Each structure stands twice: as C-alpha cells, then as structure tokens.
C-alpha positions, 0 to 999 in steps of 0.5 A, a space after each residue: 602704649 595703649 590709648 583709651 578715651 576717658 569714658 573707656 577709662 571710667 568703665 575699665 579702670 580696674 583693668 587699666 590699673 592692672 595693665 599699667 603694671 606692664 605699660 603706661 596707659 594714655 587717657 584721651 578726651 575729645 582726641 587730646 591726651 589728658 592723663 596717663 595711668 602708670 605703675 607705682 614703679 614708673 612714677 617713682 622713676 619719674 619723680 626721681 628723674 625730676 628730683 635729680 634734674 632739679 638738683 643738677 640745675 641748682 648745682 649748675 646755678 651755684 657753679 655759675 655764680 662762682 665763675 668769674 665773668 669774662 667777656 668771652 663767656 658773656 658772649 656765648 649763646 645758648 646754642 654755643 653752650 649746647 654745641 660745646 656740651 654735645 662735643 664733650 659727649 
C-alpha cells in the first residue's frame, strides 16, 4: 500500500483512483492517516464483512438470551471465553 499526503492526493486524484483498482491508497495529513482510497470491489467486501459481523453479533445476542443462566457460565470472563473459542478452532 502506498501513502500520499493530502496535498499530493489533491493534485494526483485521477492517478490515485486508477491505482486504487490495484491496491488501497493511504492518505495522510501532518503525518497521520486521515483516509483511504479503495476500489469499489474492496469497499463492497468491507461492507459485506461489516454486515456479516453485525448479523453474527445479533445472532449471538439472541442465542445468549435463550441460554439458562448457570453459576458456572456467569463466572466466565471474556478471557475464558476467548480461550475456549481458540481451543475449538
């Protein structure tokens, strides 16, 4: 991924749009990333991933509501749950 300053991005915008079809472009201002120029395909993929993540979170929230609360389950920490998930992979 290449990085350009916001001033460069303004003066080379057409070129950056063409280049973004091959790889994302990072736009910086005062040394900090402020934006990315990405292709339509990459953007659709990002939106799709976000949508699937939100659907999974909703499904999990509904699933948790259906489970009976047990003392053992209530005692699990986030770290415990992460460890269990990683063990199942």
